[in-house]
C-alpha positions as a Python dict, from the first residue, in 0.01 Angstrom:
ca = {
    (1, 'X'): (0, 0, 0),
    (2, 'X'): (-28, -356, 135),
    (3, 'X'): (-276, -287, 393),
    (4, 'X'): (-502, -113, 90),
    (5, 'X'): (-409, -410, -135),
    (6, 'X'): (-533, -652, 129),
    (7, 'X'): (-851, -503, 182),
    (8, 'X'): (-936, -546, -201),
    (9, 'X'): (-898, -913, -171),
    (10, 'X'): (-1234, -1107, -185),
    (11, 'X'): (-1336, -1362, 93),
    (12, 'X'): (-1278, -1652, -130),
    (13, 'X'): (-897, -1529, -223),
    (14, 'X'): (-853, -1489, 172),
    (15, 'X'): (-988, -1848, 231),
    (16, 'X'): (-769, -2002, -49),
    (17, 'X'): (-420, -1802, 68),
    (18, 'X'): (-500, -1932, 435),
    (19, 'X'): (-507, -2262, 326),
    (20, 'X'): (-177, -2252, 159),
    (21, 'X'): (-38, -2199, 507),
    (22, 'X'): (-139, -2515, 581),
    (23, 'X'): (74, -2660, 287),
    (24, 'X'): (-242, -2759, 73),
    (25, 'X'): (-228, -2807, -321),
    (26, 'X'): (-491, -2634, -544),
    (27, 'X'): (-676, -2969, -570),
    (28, 'X'): (-723, -3025, -205),
    (29, 'X'): (-806, -2634, -153),
    (30, 'X'): (-1075, -2676, -412),
    (31, 'X'): (-1215, -3000, -246),
    (32, 'X'): (-1219, -2824, 103),
    (33, 'X'): (-1423, -2509, -43),
    (34, 'X'): (-1617, -2677, -306),
    (35, 'X'): (-1491, -2487, -579),
    (36, 'X'): (-1270, -2654, -901),
    (37, 'X'): (-885, -2622, -847),
    (38, 'X'): (-894, -2377, -1191),
    (39, 'X'): (-1108, -2167, -988),
    (40, 'X'): (-865, -2172, -685),
    (41, 'X'): (-568, -2106, -944),
    (42, 'X'): (-768, -1804, -1070),
    (43, 'X'): (-808, -1676, -716),
    (44, 'X'): (-438, -1700, -678),
    (45, 'X'): (-366, -1496, -998),
    (46, 'X'): (-597, -1259, -880),
    (47, 'X'): (-487, -1242, -513),
    (48, 'X'): (-62, -1238, -646),
    (49, 'X'): (-179, -955, -905),
    (50, 'X'): (-328, -747, -628),
    (51, 'X'): (-67, -758, -367),
    (52, 'X'): (207, -721, -634),
    (53, 'X'): (406, -1042, -530),
    (54, 'X'): (561, -1303, -724),
    (55, 'X'): (387, -1612, -597),
    (56, 'X'): (93, -1789, -374),
    (57, 'X'): (328, -1854, -79),
    (58, 'X'): (442, -1506, -55),
    (59, 'X'): (69, -1353, -83),
    (60, 'X'): (-23, -1599, 188),
    (61, 'X'): (232, -1492, 409),
    (62, 'X'): (130, -1097, 341),
    (63, 'X'): (-212, -1185, 446),
    (64, 'X'): (-104, -1394, 741),
    (65, 'X'): (118, -1101, 879),
    (66, 'X'): (-157, -867, 808),
    (67, 'X'): (-414, -1078, 982),
    (68, 'X'): (-199, -1135, 1285),
    (69, 'X'): (-152, -764, 1320),
    (70, 'X'): (-516, -702, 1355),
    (71, 'X'): (-605, -587, 1715),
    (72, 'X'): (-883, -812, 1716),
    (73, 'X'): (-697, -1124, 1681),
    (74, 'X'): (-414, -1028, 1919),
    (75, 'X'): (-435, -1191, 2287),
    (76, 'X'): (-367, -964, 2575),
    (77, 'X'): (-200, -1218, 2761),
    (78, 'X'): (-116, -1578, 2632),
    (79, 'X'): (-217, -1881, 2871),
    (80, 'X'): (6, -2128, 3006),
    (81, 'X'): (73, -2423, 2799),
    (82, 'X'): (-139, -2739, 2874),
    (83, 'X'): (140, -2976, 2857),
    (84, 'X'): (422, -2902, 3121),
    (85, 'X'): (793, -2898, 2951),
    (86, 'X'): (935, -3245, 2907),
    (87, 'X'): (1136, -3268, 3214),
    (88, 'X'): (1127, -3639, 3337),
    (89, 'X'): (1137, -3916, 3098),
    (90, 'X'): (847, -4132, 3198),
    (91, 'X'): (702, -4124, 2884),
    (92, 'X'): (1016, -4044, 2696),
    (93, 'X'): (1161, -4253, 2431),
    (94, 'X'): (1498, -4225, 2209),
    (95, 'X'): (1527, -4241, 1846),
    (96, 'X'): (1779, -4221, 1580),
    (97, 'X'): (1770, -3912, 1356),
    (98, 'X'): (2043, -4020, 1141),
    (99, 'X'): (2423, -4011, 1162),
    (100, 'X'): (2420, -4190, 1504),
    (101, 'X'): (2248, -3884, 1672),
    (102, 'X'): (2005, -3977, 1916),
    (103, 'X'): (1692, -3762, 2018),
    (104, 'X'): (1465, -3782, 2336),
    (105, 'X'): (1121, -3717, 2243),
    (106, 'X'): (812, -3725, 2454),
    (107, 'X'): (485, -3880, 2379),
    (108, 'X'): (318, -3590, 2549),
    (109, 'X'): (509, -3303, 2373),
    (110, 'X'): (440, -3399, 1998),
    (111, 'X'): (467, -3028, 1914),
    (112, 'X'): (851, -3056, 2010),
    (113, 'X'): (875, -3288, 1708),
    (114, 'X'): (595, -3213, 1475),
    (115, 'X'): (698, -3389, 1162),
    (116, 'X'): (884, -3697, 1273),
    (117, 'X'): (678, -4033, 1272),
    (118, 'X'): (783, -4382, 1265),
    (119, 'X'): (574, -4629, 1084),
    (120, 'X'): (664, -4988, 979),
    (121, 'X'): (710, -5031, 598),
    (122, 'X'): (415, -5212, 420),
    (123, 'X'): (293, -5269, 105),
    (124, 'X'): (125, -4915, 87),
    (125, 'X'): (510, -4785, 51),
    (126, 'X'): (528, -4895, -279),
    (127, 'X'): (474, -4662, -532),
    (128, 'X'): (136, -4724, -712),
    (129, 'X'): (10, -4529, -988),
    (130, 'X'): (-331, -4466, -839),
    (131, 'X'): (-432, -4261, -538),
    (132, 'X'): (-441, -4434, -172),
    (133, 'X'): (-575, -4306, 136),
    (134, 'X'): (-217, -4261, 245),
    (135, 'X'): (-96, -4101, -58),
    (136, 'X'): (-377, -3889, -230),
    (137, 'X'): (-135, -3723, -453),
    (138, 'X'): (67, -3868, -767),
    (139, 'X'): (411, -3798, -680),
    (140, 'X'): (598, -4090, -884),
    (141, 'X'): (922, -4012, -1022),
    (142, 'X'): (997, -4035, -1422),
    (143, 'X'): (1164, -4406, -1359),
    (144, 'X'): (874, -4507, -1161),
    (145, 'X'): (595, -4380, -1408),
    (146, 'X'): (807, -4548, -1715),
    (147, 'X'): (820, -4860, -1489),
    (148, 'X'): (440, -4865, -1468),
    (149, 'X'): (402, -4787, -1818),
    (150, 'X'): (609, -5100, -1901),
    (151, 'X'): (430, -5341, -1629),
    (152, 'X'): (88, -5199, -1799),
    (153, 'X'): (166, -5272, -2137),
    (154, 'X'): (323, -5605, -2063),
    (155, 'X'): (9, -5689, -1853),
    (156, 'X'): (-221, -5548, -2164),
    (157, 'X'): (-24, -5798, -2425),
    (158, 'X'): (-75, -6077, -2164),
    (159, 'X'): (-427, -6049, -2167),
    (160, 'X'): (-470, -5987, -2505),
    (161, 'X'): (-284, -6306, -2572),
    (162, 'X'): (-511, -6496, -2341),
    (163, 'X'): (-808, -6356, -2491),
    (164, 'X'): (-701, -6440, -2824),
    (165, 'X'): (-594, -6801, -2717),
    (166, 'X'): (-931, -6854, -2536),
    (167, 'X'): (-1108, -6774, -2849),
    (168, 'X'): (-901, -6997, -3070),
    (169, 'X'): (-995, -7251, -2836),
    (170, 'X'): (-1361, -7167, -2833),
    (171, 'X'): (-1309, -7216, -3233),
    (172, 'X'): (-1143, -7528, -3217),
    (173, 'X'): (-1401, -7668, -2980),
    (174, 'X'): (-1682, -7531, -3218),
    (175, 'X'): (-1530, -7678, -3529),
    (176, 'X'): (-1455, -8028, -3368),
    (177, 'X'): (-1851, -8042, -3259),
    (178, 'X'): (-1945, -7971, -3619),
    (179, 'X'): (-1730, -8291, -3776),
}
């Protein structure tokens, strides 16, 4: 049943499902494929219904397992790794993971620690209500959103007050010039 269902998927549905496995959201998938996020979601709905699964991740995993089973994509022999295992500590550094544990990571073997990045805190880490290069998605919590709403209302009040006082000053100058 799953092979028949997978064969019913369109090429665009397959493209969308493959990008789900790269942890991309509908907006990012749409941008990459040149279609709208709503169209991406429609492709997901159709694929989920065709495959008979409950969500896009299950559909993507089903497609990946099917494509991994195809003989044209299976290698007869696996090549040796380009980088040898990290046996020496020539380029190794230790880092704290938490609870006082230390981990040795090698600069040559990034695949051993794929998601561990260390960088210094900067102004960019401050949660802004606009997209930035480092954070293209809006992932503010409710408290952060309320904070920014209050700041924006306060700023608009200050701006309106400054504008009105400027008009009042101009009016006073104009009246003084008339007399």
